[in-house]
C-alpha positions in Angstrom: -196.9 45.5 -45.4 -199.9 44.8 -47.7 -200.0 45.4 -51.5 -200.5 49.1 -52.3 -202.3 50.3 -55.4 -202.6 54.0 -56.2 -204.4 54.3 -59.4 -203.9 58.0 -60.1 -202.5 61.1 -58.5 -205.1 63.3 -60.1 -206.9 66.0 -58.0 -210.0 65.7 -60.2 -213.2 65.9 -58.1 -215.9 63.2 -57.9 -219.5 64.4 -58.5 -220.6 62.8 -55.2 -220.1 59.7 -53.0 -222.2 57.5 -55.3 -219.9 58.1 -58.3 -216.9 57.6 -56.1 -218.2 54.2 -54.9 -218.9 53.1 -58.4 -215.5 54.0 -59.6 -213.7 52.2 -56.8 -215.8 49.1 -57.5 -214.4 48.9 -61.0 -211.0 48.2 -59.5 -212.3 45.3 -57.5 -214.5 43.4 -59.9 -212.6 40.2 -59.3 -214.5 40.1 -56.0 -217.9 39.9 -57.7 -219.8 36.9 -56.5 -217.0 35.8 -54.1 -219.1 36.2 -50.9 -217.2 39.3 -49.8 -218.3 41.8 -47.2 -218.1 45.6 -47.7 -217.9 47.6 -44.4 -218.6 51.3 -44.5 -217.2 53.7 -41.9 -220.0 55.9 -40.7 -221.3 58.1 -41.8 -220.1 59.0 -45.3 -218.4 55.7 -45.9 -221.7 53.8 -45.9 -222.8 55.6 -49.1 -219.5 54.5 -50.8 -220.0 51.0 -49.4 -223.6 50.7 -50.7 -222.4 51.3 -54.3 -219.6 48.8 -53.9 -221.7 46.1 -52.3 -224.2 46.3 -55.1 -221.5 46.2 -57.8 -219.6 43.3 -56.2 -222.7 41.3 -55.2 -221.3 41.5 -51.7 -222.9 41.8 -48.2 -223.1 45.3 -46.8 -222.5 46.3 -43.2 -221.1 49.1 -41.1 -218.0 49.0 -39.0 -218.5 50.3 -35.5 -215.0 51.1 -34.4 -213.8 54.3 -32.8 -210.3 55.6 -32.4 -208.9 56.3 -28.9 -207.8 59.9 -29.1 -204.4 60.8 -27.7 -204.3 63.7 -25.1 -203.6 66.9 -26.8 -203.4 65.3 -30.2 -207.0 64.2 -31.0 -206.3 63.1 -34.6 -203.5 60.8 -33.4 -204.9 57.4 -32.5 -203.4 55.7 -29.4 -205.6 52.8 -30.1 -209.2 51.9 -30.9 -212.2 50.1 -29.6 -214.5 47.8 -31.5 -218.2 47.0 -31.3 -217.5 43.8 -29.3 -215.6 45.8 -26.7 -212.1 44.8 -27.9 -209.4 47.3 -27.2 -206.4 47.8 -29.4 -203.6 49.9 -28.0 -200.6 51.5 -29.8 -198.0 51.0 -27.1 -195.5 53.2 -29.0 -197.8 56.2 -29.0 -198.8 55.7 -25.4 -195.2 55.5 -24.2 -194.1 58.5 -26.3 -196.9 60.7 -24.9 -196.8 59.3 -21.4 -200.5 58.5 -21.5 -201.9 57.3 -18.1 -204.0 54.3 -17.6 -206.7 56.5 -16.1 -206.9 58.6 -19.3 -207.0 55.5 -21.4 -210.0 54.1 -19.4 -211.9 57.4 -19.6 -211.3 57.7 -23.3 -212.4 54.1 -23.9 -215.6 54.7 -21.9 -216.4 57.8 -24.0 -215.9 56.0 -27.3 -217.7 52.8 -26.2 -220.7 55.0 -25.3 -220.8 56.4 -28.8 -220.5 52.9 -30.3 -223.3 51.7 -28.0 -225.5 54.6 -29.2 -225.0 53.8 -32.8 -225.3 50.0 -32.3 -228.7 50.4 -30.6 -230.0 52.1 -33.7 -228.2 50.1 -36.4 -228.4 46.5 -35.2 -232.2 46.6 -35.0 -232.1 47.3 -38.8 -229.0 45.3 -39.8 -227.7 42.5 -37.6 -223.9 42.2 -37.6 -222.5 40.3 -40.6 -219.9 37.7 -39.6 -216.4 38.3 -41.0 -214.5 35.2 -40.1 -213.0 33.5 -43.2 -214.3 36.0 -45.6 -212.8 38.7 -47.8 -213.6 42.1 -46.2 -213.4 45.4 -47.9 -213.3 48.5 -45.6 -214.1 51.8 -47.2 -214.8 55.5 -46.4 -215.4 58.5 -48.6 -211.7 59.4 -48.2 -208.8 59.3 -45.8 -206.9 62.3 -44.4 -205.1 61.4 -41.1 -206.3 57.8 -41.3 -207.0 57.3 -37.5 -210.6 56.2 -38.0 -209.7 53.9 -40.9 -206.9 52.4 -38.8 -209.4 51.7 -36.0 -211.7 50.0 -38.4 -209.0 47.8 -39.9 -207.8 46.7 -36.4 -211.4 45.9 -35.5 -212.0 43.9 -38.6 -208.7 42.0 -38.3 -209.8 40.8 -34.8 -212.6 38.8 -36.4 -210.2 36.7 -38.4 -211.2 37.4 -42.0 -209.4 35.6 -44.8 -208.3 38.9 -46.4 -208.7 42.6 -45.6 -208.8 45.2 -48.4 -208.9 48.9 -47.6 -210.4 50.7 -50.6 -210.6 54.5 -50.8 -211.8 57.0 -53.5 -209.2 59.5 -52.4 -206.5 59.9 -49.8 -203.3 61.6 -48.6 -200.5 59.5 -50.1 -198.4 59.5 -46.9 -201.5 58.2 -45.0 -202.3 55.6 -47.6 -198.8 54.3 -47.5 -198.8 54.0 -43.7 -202.2 52.3 -43.5 -201.1 49.7 -46.1 -199.3 48.1 -43.2 -202.7 47.3 -41.6 -204.4 45.7 -44.6 -203.6 42.9 -47.0 -204.3 45.3 -49.8 -204.7 49.1 -49.9 -206.4 50.5 -53.0 -206.6 54.3 -53.4 -208.2 55.6 -56.6 -206.7 59.1 -56.4 -203.8 60.4 -54.2 -203.4 64.0 -55.2 -200.2 65.8 -54.2 -202.0 68.7 -52.5 -204.4 67.3 -49.9 -206.1 69.4 -47.3 -209.5 67.7 -46.6 -211.6 65.0 -48.1 -214.4 67.3 -49.0 -212.3 69.3 -51.5 -212.4 66.4 -53.9 -216.1 66.2 -54.2 -218.5 68.6 -56.1 -221.3 67.6 -53.7 -220.3 66.6 -50.2 -223.5 66.8 -48.2 -223.6 65.7 -44.6 -224.7 62.1 -44.1 -227.0 61.8 -41.0 -227.8 58.8 -38.8 -231.2 58.6 -40.6 -229.5 58.2 -44.0 -227.3 55.4 -42.6 -230.4 53.6 -41.3 -232.2 54.0 -44.6 -229.3 52.5 -46.6 -229.1 49.5 -44.2 -232.9 48.9 -44.5 -232.5 48.9 -48.2 -229.7 46.4 -47.9 -231.9 44.1 -45.8 -234.6 44.2 -48.4 -232.1 43.6 -51.2 -231.0 40.4 -49.5 -234.6 39.2 -48.8 -235.4 39.8 -52.5 -232.6 37.5 -53.7 
């Protein structure tokens, strides 16, 4: 199990994702100038990741990983697929639910199709950033069940980074503790005792569209060129 840091159990709301990203960054300032990579989980996580990448002088990218949904329990991940086509399976879940190979293959195809759709848009704007040997920070705007974050952590680990940090503005404490097993360090700014949904902890929680994600990644490319 990785190191777990829960900064507060406050239920205070963030103004928006930008503020949340800035506050999380303050807890990771030791990474500034260390050639780290910040990976945002689409879509809301990319707004958090932008703020963190700027504060930490890190590279910004998106993590294109999707959970494989268990039959009858869509929030429960039986595994994940990554942008490069890698498949990660949770054998315990598969055995407990009696998931068939046919179902796994069909679910993999569905999720790979969505990854391919997003990759076609995104990689024209922002080529994939290599993770091997680097410190990688994976972030989102919050974590409830944790299935998508787990998929992202599994995918990042496959690329052999030096260190993986999961950094969240807010999350369910039970979920955060469980996911700490999949990272070298888990940082959660706020883990309030009464957690229903991520959006309840933001004053403004507007939808983030594909166009917003592309604009952020275009800005990142320009920021790198300007250095």
